[in-house]
PyMOL CGO cylinders between C-alpha atoms (Angstrom):
from pymol import cmd
from pymol.cgo import CYLINDER

trace = [
    CYLINDER, -0.97, -30.91, -31.20, -2.78, -28.93, -28.49, 0.3, 1, 1, 1, 1, 1, 1,
    CYLINDER, -2.78, -28.93, -28.49, -5.42, -26.62, -29.88, 0.3, 1, 1, 1, 1, 1, 1,
    CYLINDER, -5.42, -26.62, -29.88, -7.70, -23.95, -28.49, 0.3, 1, 1, 1, 1, 1, 1,
    CYLINDER, -7.70, -23.95, -28.49, -10.50, -26.51, -28.51, 0.3, 1, 1, 1, 1, 1, 1,
    CYLINDER, -10.50, -26.51, -28.51, -8.42, -28.86, -26.34, 0.3, 1, 1, 1, 1, 1, 1,
    CYLINDER, -8.42, -28.86, -26.34, -7.45, -26.12, -23.91, 0.3, 1, 1, 1, 1, 1, 1,
    CYLINDER, -7.45, -26.12, -23.91, -10.96, -24.79, -23.41, 0.3, 1, 1, 1, 1, 1, 1,
    CYLINDER, -10.96, -24.79, -23.41, -12.62, -28.17, -23.74, 0.3, 1, 1, 1, 1, 1, 1,
    CYLINDER, -12.62, -28.17, -23.74, -15.54, -29.29, -21.58, 0.3, 1, 1, 1, 1, 1, 1,
    CYLINDER, -15.54, -29.29, -21.58, -13.47, -30.24, -18.52, 0.3, 1, 1, 1, 1, 1, 1,
    CYLINDER, -13.47, -30.24, -18.52, -11.61, -26.92, -18.48, 0.3, 1, 1, 1, 1, 1, 1,
    CYLINDER, -11.61, -26.92, -18.48, -14.85, -24.99, -19.00, 0.3, 1, 1, 1, 1, 1, 1,
    CYLINDER, -14.85, -24.99, -19.00, -16.56, -27.01, -16.27, 0.3, 1, 1, 1, 1, 1, 1,
    CYLINDER, -16.56, -27.01, -16.27, -13.71, -26.28, -13.85, 0.3, 1, 1, 1, 1, 1, 1,
    CYLINDER, -13.71, -26.28, -13.85, -13.95, -22.57, -14.60, 0.3, 1, 1, 1, 1, 1, 1,
    CYLINDER, -13.95, -22.57, -14.60, -17.72, -22.54, -14.04, 0.3, 1, 1, 1, 1, 1, 1,
    CYLINDER, -17.72, -22.54, -14.04, -17.25, -24.46, -10.78, 0.3, 1, 1, 1, 1, 1, 1,
    CYLINDER, -17.25, -24.46, -10.78, -14.76, -21.80, -9.70, 0.3, 1, 1, 1, 1, 1, 1,
    CYLINDER, -14.76, -21.80, -9.70, -17.37, -19.11, -10.38, 0.3, 1, 1, 1, 1, 1, 1,
    CYLINDER, -17.37, -19.11, -10.38, -20.03, -21.11, -8.54, 0.3, 1, 1, 1, 1, 1, 1,
    CYLINDER, -20.03, -21.11, -8.54, -17.93, -21.54, -5.42, 0.3, 1, 1, 1, 1, 1, 1,
    CYLINDER, -17.93, -21.54, -5.42, -19.77, -19.83, -2.57, 0.3, 1, 1, 1, 1, 1, 1,
    CYLINDER, -19.77, -19.83, -2.57, -16.78, -19.85, -0.22, 0.3, 1, 1, 1, 1, 1, 1,
    CYLINDER, -16.78, -19.85, -0.22, -14.97, -16.56, -0.90, 0.3, 1, 1, 1, 1, 1, 1,
    CYLINDER, -14.97, -16.56, -0.90, -11.49, -17.94, -0.29, 0.3, 1, 1, 1, 1, 1, 1,
    CYLINDER, -11.49, -17.94, -0.29, -12.18, -20.98, -2.46, 0.3, 1, 1, 1, 1, 1, 1,
    CYLINDER, -12.18, -20.98, -2.46, -13.60, -18.84, -5.25, 0.3, 1, 1, 1, 1, 1, 1,
    CYLINDER, -13.60, -18.84, -5.25, -10.67, -16.41, -5.26, 0.3, 1, 1, 1, 1, 1, 1,
    CYLINDER, -10.67, -16.41, -5.26, -8.12, -19.23, -5.11, 0.3, 1, 1, 1, 1, 1, 1,
    CYLINDER, -8.12, -19.23, -5.11, -9.73, -21.22, -7.92, 0.3, 1, 1, 1, 1, 1, 1,
    CYLINDER, -9.73, -21.22, -7.92, -10.06, -18.23, -10.24, 0.3, 1, 1, 1, 1, 1, 1,
    CYLINDER, -10.06, -18.23, -10.24, -6.48, -17.23, -9.42, 0.3, 1, 1, 1, 1, 1, 1,
    CYLINDER, -6.48, -17.23, -9.42, -5.36, -20.73, -10.47, 0.3, 1, 1, 1, 1, 1, 1,
    CYLINDER, -5.36, -20.73, -10.47, -7.14, -20.39, -13.81, 0.3, 1, 1, 1, 1, 1, 1,
    CYLINDER, -7.14, -20.39, -13.81, -5.36, -17.10, -14.51, 0.3, 1, 1, 1, 1, 1, 1,
    CYLINDER, -5.36, -17.10, -14.51, -2.07, -18.68, -13.43, 0.3, 1, 1, 1, 1, 1, 1,
    CYLINDER, -2.07, -18.68, -13.43, -2.64, -21.50, -15.92, 0.3, 1, 1, 1, 1, 1, 1,
    CYLINDER, -2.64, -21.50, -15.92, -2.98, -18.93, -18.72, 0.3, 1, 1, 1, 1, 1, 1,
    CYLINDER, -2.98, -18.93, -18.72, 0.27, -17.29, -17.63, 0.3, 1, 1, 1, 1, 1, 1,
    CYLINDER, 0.27, -17.29, -17.63, 1.96, -20.70, -17.87, 0.3, 1, 1, 1, 1, 1, 1,
    CYLINDER, 1.96, -20.70, -17.87, 0.53, -21.20, -21.37, 0.3, 1, 1, 1, 1, 1, 1,
    CYLINDER, 0.53, -21.20, -21.37, 1.89, -17.82, -22.45, 0.3, 1, 1, 1, 1, 1, 1,
    CYLINDER, 1.89, -17.82, -22.45, 5.30, -18.57, -20.98, 0.3, 1, 1, 1, 1, 1, 1,
    CYLINDER, 5.30, -18.57, -20.98, 5.48, -22.06, -22.44, 0.3, 1, 1, 1, 1, 1, 1,
    CYLINDER, 5.48, -22.06, -22.44, 4.64, -20.68, -25.87, 0.3, 1, 1, 1, 1, 1, 1,
    CYLINDER, 4.64, -20.68, -25.87, 7.31, -17.98, -25.50, 0.3, 1, 1, 1, 1, 1, 1,
    CYLINDER, 7.31, -17.98, -25.50, 10.20, -20.04, -24.15, 0.3, 1, 1, 1, 1, 1, 1,
    CYLINDER, 10.20, -20.04, -24.15, 11.88, -21.66, -27.13, 0.3, 1, 1, 1, 1, 1, 1,
    CYLINDER, 11.88, -21.66, -27.13, 14.11, -24.72, -26.82, 0.3, 1, 1, 1, 1, 1, 1,
    CYLINDER, 14.11, -24.72, -26.82, 17.14, -22.46, -26.96, 0.3, 1, 1, 1, 1, 1, 1,
    CYLINDER, 17.14, -22.46, -26.96, 15.82, -20.05, -24.31, 0.3, 1, 1, 1, 1, 1, 1,
    CYLINDER, 15.82, -20.05, -24.31, 14.82, -23.02, -22.13, 0.3, 1, 1, 1, 1, 1, 1,
    CYLINDER, 14.82, -23.02, -22.13, 18.54, -23.68, -21.59, 0.3, 1, 1, 1, 1, 1, 1,
    CYLINDER, 18.54, -23.68, -21.59, 18.56, -20.52, -19.47, 0.3, 1, 1, 1, 1, 1, 1,
    CYLINDER, 18.56, -20.52, -19.47, 14.96, -19.83, -18.40, 0.3, 1, 1, 1, 1, 1, 1,
    CYLINDER, 14.96, -19.83, -18.40, 12.29, -22.08, -16.92, 0.3, 1, 1, 1, 1, 1, 1,
    CYLINDER, 12.29, -22.08, -16.92, 8.72, -21.20, -16.00, 0.3, 1, 1, 1, 1, 1, 1,
    CYLINDER, 8.72, -21.20, -16.00, 8.91, -19.90, -12.42, 0.3, 1, 1, 1, 1, 1, 1,
    CYLINDER, 8.91, -19.90, -12.42, 6.79, -21.34, -9.62, 0.3, 1, 1, 1, 1, 1, 1,
    CYLINDER, 6.79, -21.34, -9.62, 5.99, -17.96, -8.06, 0.3, 1, 1, 1, 1, 1, 1,
    CYLINDER, 5.99, -17.96, -8.06, 2.93, -16.17, -9.50, 0.3, 1, 1, 1, 1, 1, 1,
    CYLINDER, 2.93, -16.17, -9.50, 4.52, -12.70, -9.43, 0.3, 1, 1, 1, 1, 1, 1,
    CYLINDER, 4.52, -12.70, -9.43, 7.61, -14.02, -11.20, 0.3, 1, 1, 1, 1, 1, 1,
    CYLINDER, 7.61, -14.02, -11.20, 5.39, -15.59, -13.87, 0.3, 1, 1, 1, 1, 1, 1,
    CYLINDER, 5.39, -15.59, -13.87, 3.72, -12.20, -14.40, 0.3, 1, 1, 1, 1, 1, 1,
    CYLINDER, 3.72, -12.20, -14.40, 7.08, -10.44, -14.61, 0.3, 1, 1, 1, 1, 1, 1,
    CYLINDER, 7.08, -10.44, -14.61, 8.48, -12.91, -17.12, 0.3, 1, 1, 1, 1, 1, 1,
    CYLINDER, 8.48, -12.91, -17.12, 5.28, -12.95, -19.21, 0.3, 1, 1, 1, 1, 1, 1,
    CYLINDER, 5.28, -12.95, -19.21, 5.40, -9.15, -19.34, 0.3, 1, 1, 1, 1, 1, 1,
    CYLINDER, 5.40, -9.15, -19.34, 9.05, -9.28, -20.40, 0.3, 1, 1, 1, 1, 1, 1,
    CYLINDER, 9.05, -9.28, -20.40, 7.97, -11.64, -23.21, 0.3, 1, 1, 1, 1, 1, 1,
    CYLINDER, 7.97, -11.64, -23.21, 5.45, -9.06, -24.43, 0.3, 1, 1, 1, 1, 1, 1,
    CYLINDER, 5.45, -9.06, -24.43, 2.27, -9.53, -22.41, 0.3, 1, 1, 1, 1, 1, 1,
    CYLINDER, 2.27, -9.53, -22.41, 0.70, -6.07, -22.05, 0.3, 1, 1, 1, 1, 1, 1,
    CYLINDER, 0.70, -6.07, -22.05, 1.72, -4.27, -18.87, 0.3, 1, 1, 1, 1, 1, 1,
    CYLINDER, 1.72, -4.27, -18.87, -1.97, -3.65, -18.10, 0.3, 1, 1, 1, 1, 1, 1,
    CYLINDER, -1.97, -3.65, -18.10, -2.63, -7.39, -18.13, 0.3, 1, 1, 1, 1, 1, 1,
    CYLINDER, -2.63, -7.39, -18.13, 0.32, -7.93, -15.82, 0.3, 1, 1, 1, 1, 1, 1,
    CYLINDER, 0.32, -7.93, -15.82, -0.91, -5.24, -13.43, 0.3, 1, 1, 1, 1, 1, 1,
    CYLINDER, -0.91, -5.24, -13.43, -4.39, -6.80, -13.36, 0.3, 1, 1, 1, 1, 1, 1,
    CYLINDER, -4.39, -6.80, -13.36, -2.90, -10.24, -12.66, 0.3, 1, 1, 1, 1, 1, 1,
    CYLINDER, -2.90, -10.24, -12.66, -0.78, -8.79, -9.84, 0.3, 1, 1, 1, 1, 1, 1,
    CYLINDER, -0.78, -8.79, -9.84, -3.85, -7.11, -8.36, 0.3, 1, 1, 1, 1, 1, 1,
    CYLINDER, -3.85, -7.11, -8.36, -5.64, -10.48, -8.42, 0.3, 1, 1, 1, 1, 1, 1,
    CYLINDER, -5.64, -10.48, -8.42, -2.62, -12.02, -6.71, 0.3, 1, 1, 1, 1, 1, 1,
    CYLINDER, -2.62, -12.02, -6.71, -2.76, -9.33, -4.03, 0.3, 1, 1, 1, 1, 1, 1,
    CYLINDER, -2.76, -9.33, -4.03, -6.41, -10.13, -3.33, 0.3, 1, 1, 1, 1, 1, 1,
    CYLINDER, -6.41, -10.13, -3.33, -5.62, -13.82, -3.17, 0.3, 1, 1, 1, 1, 1, 1,
    CYLINDER, -5.62, -13.82, -3.17, -2.76, -13.20, -0.74, 0.3, 1, 1, 1, 1, 1, 1,
    CYLINDER, -2.76, -13.20, -0.74, -4.88, -11.00, 1.53, 0.3, 1, 1, 1, 1, 1, 1,
    CYLINDER, -4.88, -11.00, 1.53, -7.58, -13.66, 1.76, 0.3, 1, 1, 1, 1, 1, 1,
    CYLINDER, -7.58, -13.66, 1.76, -5.23, -16.61, 1.90, 0.3, 1, 1, 1, 1, 1, 1,
    CYLINDER, -5.23, -16.61, 1.90, -2.77, -15.29, 4.45, 0.3, 1, 1, 1, 1, 1, 1,
    CYLINDER, -2.77, -15.29, 4.45, -4.79, -13.07, 6.78, 0.3, 1, 1, 1, 1, 1, 1,
    CYLINDER, -4.79, -13.07, 6.78, -7.13, -14.89, 9.10, 0.3, 1, 1, 1, 1, 1, 1,
    CYLINDER, -7.13, -14.89, 9.10, -10.61, -13.38, 8.98, 0.3, 1, 1, 1, 1, 1, 1,
    CYLINDER, -10.61, -13.38, 8.98, -9.87, -11.02, 6.08, 0.3, 1, 1, 1, 1, 1, 1,
    CYLINDER, -9.87, -11.02, 6.08, -12.96, -10.22, 4.03, 0.3, 1, 1, 1, 1, 1, 1,
    CYLINDER, -12.96, -10.22, 4.03, -13.22, -9.24, 0.40, 0.3, 1, 1, 1, 1, 1, 1,
    CYLINDER, -13.22, -9.24, 0.40, -13.61, -5.46, 0.50, 0.3, 1, 1, 1, 1, 1, 1,
    CYLINDER, -13.61, -5.46, 0.50, -15.46, -3.41, -2.08, 0.3, 1, 1, 1, 1, 1, 1,
    CYLINDER, -15.46, -3.41, -2.08, -12.54, -0.98, -2.49, 0.3, 1, 1, 1, 1, 1, 1,
    CYLINDER, -12.54, -0.98, -2.49, -10.13, -3.88, -3.16, 0.3, 1, 1, 1, 1, 1, 1,
    CYLINDER, -10.13, -3.88, -3.16, -12.46, -5.33, -5.79, 0.3, 1, 1, 1, 1, 1, 1,
    CYLINDER, -12.46, -5.33, -5.79, -12.96, -1.87, -7.33, 0.3, 1, 1, 1, 1, 1, 1,
    CYLINDER, -12.96, -1.87, -7.33, -9.20, -1.44, -7.65, 0.3, 1, 1, 1, 1, 1, 1,
    CYLINDER, -9.20, -1.44, -7.65, -9.00, -4.89, -9.29, 0.3, 1, 1, 1, 1, 1, 1,
    CYLINDER, -9.00, -4.89, -9.29, -11.84, -3.94, -11.66, 0.3, 1, 1, 1, 1, 1, 1,
    CYLINDER, -11.84, -3.94, -11.66, -10.02, -0.74, -12.66, 0.3, 1, 1, 1, 1, 1, 1,
    CYLINDER, -10.02, -0.74, -12.66, -6.89, -2.74, -13.52, 0.3, 1, 1, 1, 1, 1, 1,
    CYLINDER, -6.89, -2.74, -13.52, -8.91, -5.26, -15.54, 0.3, 1, 1, 1, 1, 1, 1,
    CYLINDER, -8.91, -5.26, -15.54, -10.77, -2.46, -17.31, 0.3, 1, 1, 1, 1, 1, 1,
    CYLINDER, -10.77, -2.46, -17.31, -7.38, -1.03, -18.34, 0.3, 1, 1, 1, 1, 1, 1,
    CYLINDER, -7.38, -1.03, -18.34, -6.76, -4.35, -20.14, 0.3, 1, 1, 1, 1, 1, 1,
    CYLINDER, -6.76, -4.35, -20.14, -10.02, -3.88, -22.01, 0.3, 1, 1, 1, 1, 1, 1,
    CYLINDER, -10.02, -3.88, -22.01, -9.11, -0.29, -22.94, 0.3, 1, 1, 1, 1, 1, 1,
    CYLINDER, -9.11, -0.29, -22.94, -5.77, -1.36, -24.42, 0.3, 1, 1, 1, 1, 1, 1,
    CYLINDER, -5.77, -1.36, -24.42, -6.76, -4.60, -26.15, 0.3, 1, 1, 1, 1, 1, 1,
    CYLINDER, -6.76, -4.60, -26.15, -10.53, -4.74, -26.60, 0.3, 1, 1, 1, 1, 1, 1,
    CYLINDER, -10.53, -4.74, -26.60, -11.79, -1.15, -26.49, 0.3, 1, 1, 1, 1, 1, 1,
    CYLINDER, -11.79, -1.15, -26.49, -15.00, -2.02, -28.34, 0.3, 1, 1, 1, 1, 1, 1,
    CYLINDER, -15.00, -2.02, -28.34, -16.30, -4.32, -25.59, 0.3, 1, 1, 1, 1, 1, 1,
    CYLINDER, -16.30, -4.32, -25.59, -18.24, -2.95, -22.61, 0.3, 1, 1, 1, 1, 1, 1,
    CYLINDER, -18.24, -2.95, -22.61, -16.46, -1.86, -19.46, 0.3, 1, 1, 1, 1, 1, 1,
    CYLINDER, -16.46, -1.86, -19.46, -16.15, -4.12, -16.44, 0.3, 1, 1, 1, 1, 1, 1,
    CYLINDER, -16.15, -4.12, -16.44, -18.27, -1.62, -14.54, 0.3, 1, 1, 1, 1, 1, 1,
    CYLINDER, -18.27, -1.62, -14.54, -21.33, -2.22, -16.76, 0.3, 1, 1, 1, 1, 1, 1,
    CYLINDER, -21.33, -2.22, -16.76, -20.95, -6.00, -16.94, 0.3, 1, 1, 1, 1, 1, 1,
    CYLINDER, -20.95, -6.00, -16.94, -23.14, -8.66, -15.36, 0.3, 1, 1, 1, 1, 1, 1,
    CYLINDER, -23.14, -8.66, -15.36, -23.06, -12.37, -14.62, 0.3, 1, 1, 1, 1, 1, 1,
    CYLINDER, -23.06, -12.37, -14.62, -25.70, -15.06, -14.21, 0.3, 1, 1, 1, 1, 1, 1,
    CYLINDER, -25.70, -15.06, -14.21, -24.93, -18.55, -12.97, 0.3, 1, 1, 1, 1, 1, 1,
    CYLINDER, -24.93, -18.55, -12.97, -27.91, -20.66, -13.94, 0.3, 1, 1, 1, 1, 1, 1,
    CYLINDER, -27.91, -20.66, -13.94, -26.80, -23.65, -11.90, 0.3, 1, 1, 1, 1, 1, 1,
    CYLINDER, -26.80, -23.65, -11.90, -26.95, -21.64, -8.67, 0.3, 1, 1, 1, 1, 1, 1,
    CYLINDER, -26.95, -21.64, -8.67, -30.18, -19.84, -9.49, 0.3, 1, 1, 1, 1, 1, 1,
    CYLINDER, -30.18, -19.84, -9.49, -28.45, -16.60, -8.61, 0.3, 1, 1, 1, 1, 1, 1,
    CYLINDER, -28.45, -16.60, -8.61, -30.27, -14.49, -11.15, 0.3, 1, 1, 1, 1, 1, 1,
    CYLINDER, -30.27, -14.49, -11.15, -28.47, -11.79, -13.09, 0.3, 1, 1, 1, 1, 1, 1,
    CYLINDER, -28.47, -11.79, -13.09, -25.93, -9.90, -10.99, 0.3, 1, 1, 1, 1, 1, 1,
    CYLINDER, -25.93, -9.90, -10.99, -24.85, -6.46, -12.18, 0.3, 1, 1, 1, 1, 1, 1,
    CYLINDER, -24.85, -6.46, -12.18, -21.44, -5.07, -11.29, 0.3, 1, 1, 1, 1, 1, 1,
    CYLINDER, -21.44, -5.07, -11.29, -21.63, -2.70, -8.32, 0.3, 1, 1, 1, 1, 1, 1,
    CYLINDER, -21.63, -2.70, -8.32, -25.12, -3.69, -7.23, 0.3, 1, 1, 1, 1, 1, 1,
    CYLINDER, -25.12, -3.69, -7.23, -24.47, -6.39, -4.66, 0.3, 1, 1, 1, 1, 1, 1,
    CYLINDER, -24.47, -6.39, -4.66, -21.98, -8.23, -2.53, 0.3, 1, 1, 1, 1, 1, 1,
    CYLINDER, -21.98, -8.23, -2.53, -18.32, -7.67, -3.50, 0.3, 1, 1, 1, 1, 1, 1,
    CYLINDER, -18.32, -7.67, -3.50, -17.91, -11.38, -4.29, 0.3, 1, 1, 1, 1, 1, 1,
    CYLINDER, -17.91, -11.38, -4.29, -20.16, -10.95, -7.33, 0.3, 1, 1, 1, 1, 1, 1,
    CYLINDER, -20.16, -10.95, -7.33, -18.12, -7.97, -8.54, 0.3, 1, 1, 1, 1, 1, 1,
    CYLINDER, -18.12, -7.97, -8.54, -15.02, -10.08, -8.04, 0.3, 1, 1, 1, 1, 1, 1,
    CYLINDER, -15.02, -10.08, -8.04, -16.51, -12.98, -10.04, 0.3, 1, 1, 1, 1, 1, 1,
    CYLINDER, -16.51, -12.98, -10.04, -17.46, -10.63, -12.89, 0.3, 1, 1, 1, 1, 1, 1,
    CYLINDER, -17.46, -10.63, -12.89, -14.03, -9.01, -12.90, 0.3, 1, 1, 1, 1, 1, 1,
    CYLINDER, -14.03, -9.01, -12.90, -11.99, -12.21, -12.62, 0.3, 1, 1, 1, 1, 1, 1,
    CYLINDER, -11.99, -12.21, -12.62, -14.15, -13.86, -15.28, 0.3, 1, 1, 1, 1, 1, 1,
    CYLINDER, -14.15, -13.86, -15.28, -13.53, -10.98, -17.67, 0.3, 1, 1, 1, 1, 1, 1,
    CYLINDER, -13.53, -10.98, -17.67, -9.79, -11.01, -16.98, 0.3, 1, 1, 1, 1, 1, 1,
    CYLINDER, -9.79, -11.01, -16.98, -9.67, -14.74, -17.69, 0.3, 1, 1, 1, 1, 1, 1,
    CYLINDER, -9.67, -14.74, -17.69, -11.72, -14.36, -20.86, 0.3, 1, 1, 1, 1, 1, 1,
    CYLINDER, -11.72, -14.36, -20.86, -9.65, -11.46, -22.15, 0.3, 1, 1, 1, 1, 1, 1,
    CYLINDER, -9.65, -11.46, -22.15, -6.40, -13.29, -21.36, 0.3, 1, 1, 1, 1, 1, 1,
    CYLINDER, -6.40, -13.29, -21.36, -7.70, -16.36, -23.20, 0.3, 1, 1, 1, 1, 1, 1,
    CYLINDER, -7.70, -16.36, -23.20, -8.68, -14.20, -26.19, 0.3, 1, 1, 1, 1, 1, 1,
    CYLINDER, -8.68, -14.20, -26.19, -5.27, -12.49, -26.13, 0.3, 1, 1, 1, 1, 1, 1,
    CYLINDER, -5.27, -12.49, -26.13, -3.52, -15.88, -26.17, 0.3, 1, 1, 1, 1, 1, 1,
    CYLINDER, -3.52, -15.88, -26.17, -5.77, -17.23, -28.94, 0.3, 1, 1, 1, 1, 1, 1,
    CYLINDER, -5.77, -17.23, -28.94, -5.23, -14.18, -31.15, 0.3, 1, 1, 1, 1, 1, 1,
    CYLINDER, -5.23, -14.18, -31.15, -1.47, -14.63, -30.83, 0.3, 1, 1, 1, 1, 1, 1,
    CYLINDER, -1.47, -14.63, -30.83, -1.52, -18.36, -31.58, 0.3, 1, 1, 1, 1, 1, 1,
    CYLINDER, -1.52, -18.36, -31.58, -0.32, -19.28, -28.09, 0.3, 1, 1, 1, 1, 1, 1,
    CYLINDER, -0.32, -19.28, -28.09, -2.98, -21.97, -27.72, 0.3, 1, 1, 1, 1, 1, 1,
    CYLINDER, -2.98, -21.97, -27.72, -1.75, -23.99, -30.68, 0.3, 1, 1, 1, 1, 1, 1,
    CYLINDER, -1.75, -23.99, -30.68, 1.40, -25.98, -30.14, 0.3, 1, 1, 1, 1, 1, 1,
    CYLINDER, 1.40, -25.98, -30.14, 2.98, -28.64, -32.27, 0.3, 1, 1, 1, 1, 1, 1,
    CYLINDER, 2.98, -28.64, -32.27, 4.60, -31.70, -30.75, 0.3, 1, 1, 1, 1, 1, 1,
]
cmd.load_cgo(trace, "trace")
């Protein structure tokens, strides 16, 4: 049986922290994108029953995963936030010299904040959140007060955390063999 503790065990947590610590913008965006994609796969695998699996498999394409996860009941806001993340990843990964722009990160933050509003309204907004990575000695970074990469890290970290919480609350992280 896979449990929440297995899924977010030390190695998974370490990988996520390493993704946040990545100084290379493209590497950071790609790694955090992969973590969100893994959660989409968990949601899909928990939704596709043996009977449904005769017709549907988990797609390889990120956008198709988002579409199918949304069809299986993932909130539209979460899907829109994931697609916005995918758009950022594609801009950086497929356009030579493209930089992470504040307006792109702000749009991503708005989509992620919509997830909070729908699912976790009692938690603070993305726009008032902060991050501190002790291993890098970065000090506390407040959203909107520095380089766009820090706003991206805050936003992507919150999306990942809220997706993980959403999956846990729905029992998607517990599977029986």
